[in-house]
Phi, psi and omega in degrees: 000007192282338182275000177282147167303166177286158177307321181282335169291318178294327180288319184301310183300327177266358180065033185258146177215166180291142173261126178292326180297341185254002181062036187272137171209120191277130170261107191256356182266117178291337169295326174283327181289320174297325177302312182295325173294320179292324175291336179274339183264192356289156186258344170052044182074004178283171181273141174247130171248133176247122188256132175075050187289338175062233181285346173102018182305301173303319178306311178298326179289323179299312178299336177271357178269184181273020176301139172289311188222147176235122179252118177264126171251104188239127181269337182263108191295344181296329184270354178302321176287317180300315176299318182307327176297342180266355179282126179267002182086355179286349185079012183275341182249136179228137182244118177244117188276102187201163167278113179305336178287339182257345188283145178267103176299325177301333173292331184277324190244347179085204177281348187282149183300148177217150170260157168248119179231118185204141161274092194284138178301135188300327178284359176233000184303318184276333172294321183291320182294313178304317169311310192288325185288321195248355182273180183294332185255120177240118187297162174300318177198163183225129174235106195227137172265138182228160157309140193298325179298319177291319179296329182282333186284335177289323187258001182293153187249155183303145181094335177288142165324316186274000185282135181184202186307314188297322181292312184304310192292309181302308187281338173299320185270328189224155164273133186242138179219136169280121188249350184203136174249143176234134166298157173298326179302342187280355189241163183229119352282162179300123173290180184272356185222158178287171177231170174203157186252135177248138176245119187245131176234116184305137174292154176280343182248041180308137172298157176280168193295328180288322176298324179290324183295315178298320178300316178301312173303315185290312183295326173303311179293309182303313184268351174292336175227056196295346180272347174277155167293155183299327177302334179268303180296340181252023178306319177288350179251003178130347170054233186301320184299317185299309180306319182288332171290330187267356189070034187247142171296117182299334181273002180283165179254161183300321189295342175260355184272129185276179178297324173299324169298316179291330176294319179293322180293322178301320180287325178296325184309323182284350187250342188251000000 
C-alpha cells in the first residue's frame, strides 16, 4: 500500500468531503488506523467487515493485516471510485454499496466466522451495535469506534451514571472493553465530541434469542423510568411479582441491578 497517495490527497483528487447527514468524520492518520487494527486482531485469515469505510483509512490498515478477506459496506456512492483504487485485483477486497442497517451479513461472509472493525458513522452506531448483538448473525468479535459517550454507556457498570440498557444488553452478549480514546482533533472534520474504541467478544453463555427479546423489554421498561422503583417501572410486566420471581428487591432501582439480575428478570418474564 506504500505506492498509494495519502488519504488527504485521495480526497482532494476526488473532490470529496464529509457529509454531515451521514455522520461522517474521517480518520486520516494511518498510524492511528493501524493501531486500531492491531487492537482488533489477530484475524488469522478470517473475513473482516468494515462499515462506512469512507476514504479508506481503516481499510488500508485492514488490507495490511492478516485478514483473509475485507468486505466494505459503504452507503455513500461518492466513495466507491476512491475505494476501488485500494483493490489490488487479488479478490481479497469486496465493496458492497448498501445500508449496513439493512444488509444481511451472513450473505456477505457465508457461514465462516467474521470480525467487524469499523469507525461507525455517529448517527447509526448504536442501532448497528444492537442489530449485531441481538440479530441472527453474530460476529467472531467486534472492534468499533463510537462517540466517547456511547462507548462509556457500553462498558458502564451498575451505579455508573452511564449505566443503562446498552450496557446490560452489550454485556449480556459480549465481554466488553474500552481499548482506545481519540480526541476530536484526530478526525477530519473534527466532531464536537471525543471518540473511543470498544472491543467486544461474544460470550460462550450468550442468552438465547427469546431471552434477549425479553431482556430488551425488561430493560426498556426499567430504564425508561430509571428513577422509579422496579415495582413501579416494571408494573406492566408484572411489577413486584416479576421481581420476586427473579429474586430481585422490588424497591430497588434499575441503576443498581447488575446484568445477571436483569437476565433473571428476563427469564422470569416468561413465568409470571
